[in-house]
Structures are given as structure tokens and as C-alpha cells.
PAKEMAR-432651 format. One line per field, with one value per residue (C-alpha): residue in one letter; z, y, x. Coordinates in steps of 0.5 Angstrom, whole numbers, always signed. Last residue first. Layout:
! residues N
roza: c(A,...)
w: c(Z,...)
v: c(Y,...)
u: c(X,...)
***
This chain:
! residues 585
roza: c(X,X,X,X,X,X,X,X,X,X,X,X,X,X,X,X,X,X,X,X,X,X,X,X,X,X,X,X,X,X,X,X,X,X,X,X,X,X,X,X,X,X,X,X,X,X,X,X,X,X,X,X,X,X,X,X,X,X,X,X,X,X,X,X,X,X,X,X,X,X,X,X,X,X,X,X,X,X,X,X,X,X,X,X,X,X,X,X,X,X,X,X,X,X,X,X,X,X,X,X,X,X,X,X,X,X,X,X,X,X,X,X,X,X,X,X,X,X,X,X,X,X,X,X,X,X,X,X,X,X,X,X,X,X,X,X,X,X,X,X,X,X,X,X,X,X,X,X,X,X,X,X,X,X,X,X,X,X,X,X,X,X,X,X,X,X,X,X,X,X,X,X,X,X,X,X,X,X,X,X,X,X,X,X,X,X,X,X,X,X,X,X,X,X,X,X,X,X,X,X,X,X,X,X,X,X,X,X,X,X,X,X,X,X,X,X,X,X,X,X,X,X,X,X,X,X,X,X,X,X,X,X,X,X,X,X,X,X,X,X,X,X,X,X,X,X,X,X,X,X,X,X,X,X,X,X,X,X,X,X,X,X,X,X,X,X,X,X,X,X,X,X,X,X,X,X,X,X,X,X,X,X,X,X,X,X,X,X,X,X,X,X,X,X,X,X,X,X,X,X,X,X,X,X,X,X,X,X,X,X,X,X,X,X,X,X,X,X,X,X,X,X,X,X,X,X,X,X,X,X,X,X,X,X,X,X,X,X,X,X,X,X,X,X,X,X,X,X,X,X,X,X,X,X,X,X,X,X,X,X,X,X,X,X,X,X,X,X,X,X,X,X,X,X,X,X,X,X,X,X,X,X,X,X,X,X,X,X,X,X,X,X,X,X,X,X,X,X,X,X,X,X,X,X,X,X,X,X,X,X,X,X,X,X,X,X,X,X,X,X,X,X,X,X,X,X,X,X,X,X,X,X,X,X,X,X,X,X,X,X,X,X,X,X,X,X,X,X,X,X,X,X,X,X,X,X,X,X,X,X,X,X,X,X,X,X,X,X,X,X,X,X,X,X,X,X,X,X,X,X,X,X,X,X,X,X,X,X,X,X,X,X,X,X,X,X,X,X,X,X,X,X,X,X,X,X,X,X,X,X,X,X,X,X,X,X,X,X,X,X,X,X,X,X,X,X,X,X,X,X,X,X,X,X,X,X,X,X,X,X,X,X,X,X,X,X,X,X,X,X,X,X,X,X,X,X,X,X,X,X,X,X,X,X,X,X,X,X,X,X,X,X,X,X,X,X,X,X,X,X,X,X,X,X,X)
w: c(+271,+266,+262,+260,+256,+256,+252,+254,+250,+252,+259,+265,+264,+263,+271,+273,+270,+271,+270,+268,+269,+265,+265,+267,+274,+275,+273,+278,+277,+279,+278,+274,+273,+268,+261,+257,+250,+247,+248,+254,+257,+262,+265,+268,+271,+271,+277,+275,+276,+269,+265,+261,+258,+259,+259,+260,+263,+262,+267,+265,+271,+268,+263,+257,+253,+252,+249,+249,+252,+251,+256,+252,+250,+253,+251,+254,+253,+254,+253,+246,+246,+245,+238,+235,+231,+224,+220,+216,+222,+227,+231,+237,+239,+246,+249,+255,+255,+260,+258,+254,+250,+244,+237,+233,+233,+227,+227,+225,+222,+217,+215,+218,+224,+227,+226,+220,+221,+226,+231,+239,+238,+244,+246,+253,+257,+253,+251,+244,+240,+240,+243,+242,+248,+253,+252,+259,+261,+264,+265,+260,+255,+248,+244,+237,+232,+227,+220,+218,+210,+210,+215,+212,+215,+217,+223,+225,+225,+228,+224,+228,+232,+231,+234,+231,+236,+236,+240,+237,+231,+231,+237,+236,+239,+239,+240,+238,+239,+236,+239,+236,+231,+233,+231,+226,+226,+221,+219,+216,+219,+219,+222,+217,+219,+215,+215,+209,+206,+202,+196,+191,+195,+199,+203,+209,+209,+215,+216,+220,+221,+224,+231,+235,+238,+236,+233,+229,+224,+217,+214,+208,+205,+200,+195,+192,+195,+194,+199,+201,+197,+199,+192,+194,+188,+186,+186,+182,+183,+185,+192,+191,+194,+196,+193,+198,+195,+195,+188,+185,+179,+175,+179,+174,+174,+173,+176,+183,+189,+194,+195,+200,+198,+201,+204,+204,+211,+210,+215,+211,+212,+211,+210,+205,+204,+198,+197,+191,+188,+182,+180,+176,+178,+180,+175,+178,+172,+176,+175,+176,+180,+180,+185,+186,+192,+187,+189,+186,+183,+184,+179,+179,+174,+171,+165,+161,+167,+165,+168,+165,+170,+174,+181,+185,+186,+190,+192,+194,+201,+201,+205,+200,+203,+196,+197,+202,+203,+201,+199,+194,+193,+188,+184,+181,+180,+176,+173,+174,+168,+169,+176,+179,+184,+188,+194,+201,+206,+214,+214,+213,+205,+205,+198,+196,+191,+186,+182,+176,+173,+168,+166,+173,+177,+178,+183,+187,+193,+196,+202,+205,+212,+214,+216,+209,+207,+200,+201,+208,+208,+209,+205,+200,+196,+192,+189,+188,+192,+191,+197,+202,+204,+210,+217,+220,+227,+233,+240,+245,+250,+245,+238,+234,+227,+222,+215,+209,+203,+198,+192,+188,+187,+192,+197,+197,+202,+205,+212,+215,+222,+227,+231,+237,+237,+234,+227,+223,+219,+225,+222,+223,+218,+215,+209,+208,+202,+203,+207,+215,+217,+224,+229,+236,+242,+243,+244,+250,+250,+255,+256,+262,+259,+257,+250,+246,+240,+235,+230,+222,+220,+214,+215,+209,+205,+205,+206,+214,+218,+213,+214,+219,+225,+229,+234,+241,+242,+250,+252,+254,+248,+247,+239,+241,+234,+231,+225,+222,+215,+212,+206,+208,+214,+220,+227,+232,+237,+244,+246,+245,+247,+242,+243,+240,+241,+237,+243,+246,+249,+243,+244,+238,+237,+233,+228,+225,+220,+219,+213,+208,+203,+203,+210,+215,+213,+215,+221,+224,+230,+231,+237,+237,+244,+249,+254,+252,+252,+245,+242,+234,+228,+224,+219,+215,+211,+203,+204,+211,+215,+222,+227,+231,+229,+226,+224,+217,+216,+212,+209,+204,+202,+195,+193,+189,+187,+191,+187,+184,+179,+175,+168,+170,+173,+168,+163,+166,+167,+160,+157,+161,+158,+151,+153,+155,+163,+165,+170,+165,+158)
v: c(+111,+111,+116,+119,+125,+130,+136,+142,+147,+153,+151,+152,+146,+141,+142,+136,+131,+124,+118,+111,+105,+99,+95,+88,+88,+95,+101,+106,+113,+120,+126,+133,+135,+141,+141,+148,+147,+142,+149,+148,+142,+136,+131,+124,+120,+112,+107,+100,+94,+92,+97,+102,+103,+109,+111,+119,+122,+129,+133,+138,+135,+128,+125,+128,+123,+120,+114,+109,+114,+110,+107,+107,+100,+99,+96,+91,+87,+80,+79,+75,+68,+62,+60,+55,+49,+48,+45,+52,+56,+59,+66,+67,+73,+77,+80,+83,+87,+93,+95,+98,+92,+90,+90,+90,+87,+87,+83,+85,+83,+78,+71,+68,+72,+66,+62,+57,+49,+43,+45,+45,+49,+49,+56,+54,+58,+60,+53,+54,+54,+62,+64,+71,+74,+69,+68,+69,+70,+76,+78,+80,+76,+76,+71,+72,+67,+69,+66,+65,+64,+72,+71,+65,+58,+54,+57,+62,+69,+74,+80,+86,+87,+90,+90,+94,+96,+97,+100,+107,+106,+104,+105,+103,+97,+96,+89,+90,+83,+76,+70,+66,+60,+53,+48,+42,+36,+33,+26,+25,+19,+21,+16,+14,+13,+9,+9,+4,+1,-5,-6,-4,+1,+6,+12,+15,+18,+21,+24,+25,+32,+32,+36,+29,+31,+24,+26,+31,+33,+33,+31,+27,+25,+20,+18,+14,+10,+9,+5,+10,+8,+15,+16,+23,+26,+33,+40,+46,+53,+54,+52,+44,+43,+36,+32,+27,+21,+17,+15,+11,+7,+5,+9,+10,+17,+17,+18,+17,+20,+22,+29,+31,+37,+41,+48,+50,+52,+46,+42,+36,+35,+42,+42,+43,+39,+35,+31,+27,+23,+26,+26,+30,+29,+35,+38,+45,+49,+55,+58,+66,+69,+76,+81,+84,+80,+76,+70,+64,+58,+51,+46,+39,+36,+31,+34,+27,+24,+28,+34,+40,+41,+35,+35,+38,+46,+49,+56,+61,+66,+72,+73,+71,+64,+61,+56,+60,+55,+54,+48,+46,+40,+34,+31,+38,+44,+50,+53,+60,+65,+68,+70,+70,+75,+75,+80,+78,+80,+80,+88,+87,+86,+80,+78,+71,+68,+63,+57,+55,+48,+49,+50,+49,+52,+46,+46,+51,+56,+60,+65,+71,+72,+80,+83,+86,+81,+80,+72,+72,+65,+61,+54,+51,+45,+42,+43,+51,+56,+61,+65,+66,+73,+76,+73,+67,+67,+63,+62,+58,+64,+68,+71,+67,+69,+63,+64,+61,+57,+55,+49,+49,+45,+40,+44,+42,+44,+49,+52,+57,+58,+64,+63,+69,+74,+80,+80,+79,+73,+69,+62,+55,+50,+46,+42,+39,+34,+35,+40,+42,+49,+50,+50,+51,+46,+45,+38,+37,+34,+30,+29,+34,+41,+41,+41,+44,+40,+44,+40,+40,+35,+31,+25,+28,+27,+19,+14,+15,+21,+25,+30,+36,+36,+42,+41,+44,+45,+48,+54,+57,+62,+60,+58,+54,+50,+43,+41,+35,+34,+28,+27,+20,+16,+21,+18,+24,+24,+20,+21,+14,+15,+11,+10,+11,+9,+12,+12,+17,+16,+20,+20,+18,+21,+18,+19,+13,+11,+3,+2,+7,+2,+1,+0,+4,+10,+17,+21,+22,+26,+25,+27,+31,+31,+36,+34,+40,+35,+36,+37,+37,+33,+33,+28,+27,+21,+20,+13,+9,+5,+4,+7,+1,+3,+0,+5,+6,+8,+15,+18,+12,+11,+12,+6,+3,+8,+7,+5,+9,+13,+16,+15,+8,+6,+9,+5,-2,-1,+1,-5,-10,-6,-7,-15,-16,-18,-25,-27,-31,-32)
u: c(-74,-77,-80,-87,-88,-94,-97,-102,-104,-109,-108,-113,-118,-112,-110,-114,-110,-112,-107,-107,-102,-101,-94,-98,-95,-98,-94,-91,-92,-88,-92,-92,-85,-84,-82,-80,-80,-86,-90,-94,-90,-92,-88,-89,-84,-84,-83,-83,-87,-88,-85,-89,-96,-100,-107,-108,-114,-116,-121,-126,-131,-132,-127,-123,-119,-112,-109,-103,-98,-91,-86,-79,-76,-70,-63,-58,-52,-49,-42,-43,-45,-40,-40,-45,-43,-48,-43,-43,-41,-46,-44,-47,-52,-54,-59,-62,-69,-71,-78,-84,-87,-84,-88,-82,-75,-70,-64,-57,-50,-54,-53,-59,-61,-65,-58,-57,-59,-57,-62,-61,-54,-49,-47,-45,-49,-54,-55,-59,-65,-64,-71,-73,-77,-77,-70,-66,-59,-60,-68,-73,-70,-67,-63,-60,-57,-52,-50,-42,-41,-38,-33,-30,-31,-26,-22,-28,-29,-34,-37,-39,-46,-53,-59,-65,-71,-78,-84,-85,-81,-74,-69,-62,-58,-50,-46,-39,-37,-39,-36,-31,-33,-33,-28,-30,-26,-22,-21,-27,-31,-38,-43,-49,-56,-60,-68,-70,-77,-75,-80,-74,-70,-75,-74,-70,-63,-60,-53,-47,-44,-37,-35,-35,-42,-44,-51,-47,-53,-55,-62,-65,-72,-73,-79,-73,-67,-60,-56,-50,-43,-39,-37,-34,-38,-35,-38,-36,-37,-29,-30,-29,-36,-37,-42,-45,-50,-56,-58,-64,-65,-71,-76,-81,-81,-73,-66,-69,-68,-62,-58,-53,-49,-43,-43,-36,-32,-27,-30,-31,-39,-41,-48,-54,-60,-63,-69,-72,-78,-74,-67,-62,-54,-50,-45,-45,-46,-48,-55,-55,-61,-63,-66,-59,-56,-52,-56,-53,-58,-55,-58,-61,-64,-70,-73,-72,-77,-82,-86,-81,-76,-76,-73,-68,-67,-61,-62,-57,-57,-53,-47,-41,-40,-40,-45,-50,-55,-63,-66,-71,-75,-77,-83,-83,-78,-78,-72,-70,-70,-77,-76,-83,-84,-90,-91,-92,-97,-97,-95,-88,-88,-85,-83,-86,-81,-83,-80,-84,-86,-91,-99,-103,-97,-93,-87,-82,-83,-78,-81,-79,-77,-75,-69,-67,-62,-66,-67,-69,-71,-78,-77,-83,-81,-87,-94,-94,-98,-102,-102,-107,-109,-106,-106,-109,-109,-105,-106,-101,-101,-97,-101,-97,-99,-101,-98,-102,-100,-105,-105,-111,-118,-118,-115,-108,-103,-98,-98,-93,-93,-91,-85,-85,-80,-84,-80,-87,-85,-82,-81,-84,-85,-91,-93,-99,-101,-108,-111,-112,-111,-110,-115,-111,-112,-105,-103,-98,-91,-87,-80,-80,-80,-87,-86,-92,-95,-98,-102,-104,-108,-111,-116,-120,-114,-116,-110,-110,-107,-105,-100,-98,-93,-91,-87,-84,-76,-75,-72,-79,-80,-87,-86,-79,-79,-78,-81,-85,-88,-92,-95,-96,-99,-98,-99,-101,-96,-96,-89,-87,-80,-77,-70,-63,-56,-50,-46,-50,-58,-61,-68,-72,-79,-84,-90,-93,-97,-98,-103,-102,-99,-92,-91,-87,-91,-89,-87,-80,-77,-69,-65,-59,-55,-53,-58,-63,-69,-71,-65,-67,-67,-73,-75,-82,-82,-84,-82,-81,-76,-76,-71,-68,-61,-55,-50,-47,-40,-38,-32,-31,-24,-22,-18,-24,-29,-36,-41,-47,-42,-48,-46,-43,-50,-54,-50,-51,-58,-59,-55,-59,-65,-63,-61,-68,-68,-69,-74,-78,-75)
***
């Protein structure tokens, strides 16, 4: 009869509802309450949470379709006015219709968050774009004239893959023949160039993260490789290229995603994978893979529900110092039933559904962020429920507020190579998060309090974070920097807990990258010319030796505003051997 489901289907739907605990259980108070906003609903949305105007409140950047077709593409920036009120600032960003990706990152180290956005501008793959928008610091954005890769199903993310302090861009997309992944190096001045070979990418989740704790960002990727679902790790070789590692016992995930976080607070980044593991709805699963730090991963029987068209993120909603899981998606590929849930990390390798009563959505995107600054992570869920497009903000009403960690101490620096440095510090402490679960966030500048070399995306004076994520040093107690110009640098570091709250920055320290001889060559008259790179505007001492044992002063020189200076030595013709060294001051 029209409008009535067959009895077998009724039984199936009821059984699924019971198995997946769709409704909040009676007598268990919800830890979240819905907040009404004007942010439009959308499916397969791109969402990025960040404080773009440095006013201490997290704002929301979104892209996607506000229609079930590709007819109403948007990319909107919603400014947080406080009291759970958000307003569209009409930033003029390129509208993205589907396959959208947006991310915040301070690519020019000016202290303001910039944007990378990617995806289709219409229903056709030919309309795909990948763009960088510079934050002018006055509430407006300007598009850079950079020619980044434009492919179908684009995904873009920020990451400093060569440790020079400038955020590079990882781009993944479909060429029409295969998925590829490229790294575009930030050269400074708003210029980017592709480095290394294109990686053979997979069809779904991709995350930059330092999985081997060597100080260099690797890439985790999951999806279909042409034959089956696989998960791959691309290990950073430190020269613009990556080693491809396939860990054979790890499941692959399609129509879902992967997320990174240290669920057991042991100081190594673990992996969560959600999606179909065999290309069919019967293979939908959700696994946590523990990283013991020896190049392998161990599957944890966490009891999480398998979903497709899914999204998942780590965050500590109850401030007990353990990362919980926010997930959303459909239980099968025909979207029979959808879930949106928070699963609490019990601390023994298992998780329990808190039955928060969220609206279930498919084609989902989720995110964490403390939008009302009450010390508790709120959350966002966007997607489709039936034919309704939703964008839901839920305020965290947990009784326990988070406290920020202590500032790190014991800051040390040591030289690495001709123009590099290794920065190190002692572990911080926190009332909620065990020391092993803290991440760290480094800033470096050419003057006290500045971050023009490495931006922390945080307020240098208060430590308040502009991003709800791990610090830029992840869980390491060190940061490696390369390709620094000679000069005096000021640096500090803060600790970041599992609720993404930042400590005050440590007492500022300094390090010096010594001047260096760039080139030397004979010139007319039998003289010898030396070219130096030193500290801009600084006084430098040039010494000479016949045997690398006895040194004598040759001259004092002052570098120009670029740090470059030259010297012509007329004494070289009378010496069988002549060695030089330069120092500052």
C-alpha cells in the first residue's frame, strides 16, 4: 500500500536504531544543547574553525552547496560576535559547490590566519579551483595570483614540510585518470612552487602529521588504489620527496576519512579510520590504530560504529585529558539511517557512546571548537538528513571546565648544519592532560615577541590559540628549523592540551645563526673577492689564517639591509694558503 513500508523493512529500521543507540537514553543528561544560528545547511561541506580577526573568539569558515543540486555554491566566513551569535562578513571568497576544502594557516607569518580553499565552482570538474587568500588584518582578504593545481575532488591543507617556518600547501585531486598528491613549497612573498614528484594519491582522507616523531611532517592517506581499499603513509625524506609505506595489516577506508590524535597519551600520533573497508556497505567500519612508534600500527577494539559518507574528529569534550571521538555519517551506502555521536574515551582502550541526541546526518562534516570561551569544546555537524541540509552548532554543557597547561621551561637551542637550529624544551604539566598527551606550539621572530619566521597561530601575550588543533611541533619536545638566514632570533614555546587550550608562552629565549661565506673567486689584479651573508645592518669581523690554527683580524665590515656584503682581499697573491672566517659581532 502506498506510503507504508513492508513489515520486513520496518523491522530492519527498528533493529538498526536499537543496535546503534540513535536516541539519547532516558535518565542520561545530554552534555550538549543545540544553538540556533543563521549558518546555512550543506552536504559534503568544507569547514574550518579559526580566529581570523584575533579578537579571541573562534570564527567559522564554510564552503559547499546550500542546495541538493550544485545550484547554490557558497564560501562564507561567519564572524563570532560572542554569546553564540555569528554574522556573515561577506568576505568575497570564491563560491565552492562540491568537493570543497577550506583550511586556515598563517602562510606569511604576519600573525593573521590566511585561507586555502579548493573544490568545484559548479557542477563540472572543469570549474575546479585551488586558491590562497591573504588576510589583510583589517577584516578583508585578497586572492594571491598563484597558479596552484586545479583538479576534480580537490583537497588542500597547510603544512611546513621543509621546516623553514613557511607553511607549504598539500594538494590532492583527481586528474581524470588517477588521484595525485602534490606539495607546493612556500617561497615567501606569496610565491609557491611544486617540489618533488607527484605522489600516487588515494581517493579519500589525507592528513599531514609527524607519525615517526622525527620532526618532519609525513602524510597519511586512505582510499581506493584501483584494486582495493588501502591506507598509505608517505614518509618525509627531507628533500621534497616522500617514501611510500603501505602497512599491510591496516585497513583501507573509502567514502569516509582518517583523523590523527594521541588517544592513549603516549606521545605518538595514532590514527582513526572510518568508512567502508571493502567498497560495500557491509564493510563499513570505524577503527582506532595505535602507533607504538616502531613503524607498525595495532588495531584497537574500541567498539565504534562503522559509517560511510562519514566524518570524524578527535577532541576532549569532558576535560578528563583523554581524546574523545566525534563522528557522523550513514550506516550504509544507500543512507538508510544516519548517526551523529560523541564517543567518550574511557581510558582503557574502549569508548562509550554518551547518547547526546544529535540529529544524524550523512555526507557529513564535523568540527570541534570552544566558541563561547567557557573552557569546554563545542561542536559543529553539517550534512543531509533525508532531503534537509543541516548545519548544527551544539554548545557543551559539561560541568567541568578545562584549565590551561603550565608554560614549558628549559629552553635550549643547538646549531644543525650551516643554517639550521634545533630548539628543545622540557615537558610541561597540566591538571587534566597527562604530560605525554600535550602538544607544543613554537613561535620564532626577528625581534622580541614577533612571529615573522614561524607563526604559532596564537596570541604571543596571552597564549590564546587561534586554531582548535595540535600545536605546530605536535607532541615533540623539539623543533627543527632549516634554511634560516644569518641573524639573531627570538623564540618561545607553549603547551597545548587535549581540549586545544594553550599555556602562556615560555620566557623568551634567543639563538644566533652565524654569518657564512657564500662564494669566493679570483678577480682582476690577482685579488680575491669574498661574498658573505650576515646579519642585516650588523657589524661583522673577518679573520684570516694561513694554517687554520693562527687567526688574525683582516677587517670589520657592516652588512647592508639584505645582510649581504662583499670584500676584496689584495693580500692573497703573497700567500701559499689563505683561509677565512667571519663572525658577529
